[in-house]
C-alpha positions in Angstrom: 106.8 -87.6 57.7 109.6 -89.8 56.4 112.7 -90.4 58.5 115.5 -88.2 57.1 118.2 -89.1 59.6 119.9 -91.4 57.2 120.2 -88.7 54.6 121.4 -86.2 57.2 124.0 -88.7 58.4 125.2 -89.3 54.9 125.4 -85.5 54.2 127.4 -84.9 57.4 129.8 -87.8 56.6 130.3 -86.4 53.1 130.9 -82.9 54.5 133.5 -84.3 56.9 135.1 -86.2 54.0 135.4 -83.0 52.0 137.2 -81.3 55.0 139.6 -84.2 55.1 140.3 -83.9 51.3 140.7 -80.1 51.7 143.4 -80.7 54.3 145.2 -83.1 52.1 145.0 -80.7 49.1 146.6 -78.0 51.2 149.5 -80.3 52.4 150.1 -81.6 48.8 150.0 -78.0 47.4 152.6 -76.9 49.9 154.8 -79.9 49.1 154.6 -79.1 45.4 155.4 -75.4 46.0 158.5 -76.4 48.0 159.8 -79.3 45.9 162.8 -77.4 44.6 163.5 -75.2 47.6 167.0 -75.3 49.0 168.4 -74.3 52.4 169.8 -70.8 52.6 172.6 -71.6 55.1 175.4 -74.0 54.6 174.4 -77.5 55.6 170.9 -76.2 56.5 167.8 -78.4 56.7 165.7 -78.6 53.6 161.9 -78.6 53.5 160.5 -81.9 54.7 157.4 -83.3 52.9 154.1 -82.9 54.9 151.5 -85.6 55.1 148.0 -84.9 56.3 146.8 -87.6 58.7 143.2 -87.8 59.8 141.3 -90.1 62.3 138.6 -92.2 60.7 135.2 -90.5 60.5 132.2 -92.4 61.9 129.1 -92.2 59.7 126.6 -92.1 62.6 128.3 -89.1 64.3 130.8 -87.6 61.9 131.4 -84.2 63.5 134.6 -82.4 62.5 137.4 -84.7 61.4 140.5 -84.6 63.6 143.7 -84.3 61.7 147.3 -83.3 62.0 150.2 -82.7 59.8 153.3 -85.0 60.1 156.6 -84.7 58.5 157.8 -87.4 56.1 160.9 -89.0 57.6 162.3 -90.4 54.4 165.8 -89.3 53.4 166.5 -86.0 51.6 167.8 -85.9 48.1 171.2 -84.3 47.5 172.9 -82.5 44.6 176.5 -81.5 44.1 176.5 -77.7 43.8 179.4 -76.2 45.6 178.5 -72.6 44.5 175.1 -72.8 46.2 175.0 -70.9 49.5 173.2 -73.9 51.1 176.0 -76.4 50.2 177.8 -78.3 53.0 181.6 -78.5 53.2 181.7 -81.3 50.6 179.7 -79.1 48.1 176.4 -81.0 48.4 173.0 -79.3 48.8 170.3 -81.3 50.6 167.0 -81.1 48.7 163.4 -81.7 49.9 162.2 -85.3 50.1 159.3 -84.4 47.7 158.7 -86.5 44.6 156.7 -84.3 42.2 155.3 -87.3 40.3 153.9 -88.9 43.5 152.5 -85.6 44.8 150.8 -84.9 41.4 149.2 -88.4 41.4 148.1 -87.9 45.0 146.6 -84.5 44.2 144.6 -86.0 41.3 143.3 -88.7 43.5 142.3 -86.4 46.3 140.6 -83.9 43.9 138.7 -86.8 42.4 137.6 -87.9 45.8 136.5 -84.4 46.6 134.5 -84.2 43.3 132.8 -87.6 44.1 131.8 -86.3 47.5 130.3 -83.2 45.9 128.4 -85.3 43.4 127.0 -87.6 46.1 125.9 -84.5 48.1 124.1 -83.2 45.0 122.4 -86.5 44.6 121.2 -86.4 48.3 119.9 -82.9 47.8 118.0 -84.0 44.7 116.6 -87.0 46.5 115.5 -84.9 49.4 113.8 -82.3 47.1 112.1 -85.1 45.2 110.8 -86.6 48.5 109.5 -83.2 49.6 107.8 -82.7 46.3 106.1 -86.1 46.7 104.9 -85.3 50.2 103.7 -81.8 49.4 
């Protein structure tokens, strides 16, 4: 019987990678959904961009990836709109620190990585089935 541990390790690492990409997709989607949100109280805090951060996954023992969501600390945008209920005393509304172009590019990259992981998993499944067919 051939040793299938390398294929199993590769499959596990790919599955962990897909979990990481899923977490990133969720964070980016939330950022995009809140890109134009404004505070509802005068001088209120706007939505702060979220970034999904994960610890490196070890190929030999991938397990579940450990991740967390951190808030982006870059400055908020502002817009002069004294009629907005969220405006401060000077008439400026603080807006989220979300750049739609950057988030869209990140989302495309993350989705592509997810798709590549699915394709690699499919190749491993095909290779495993071909090996079983040869043995049987």
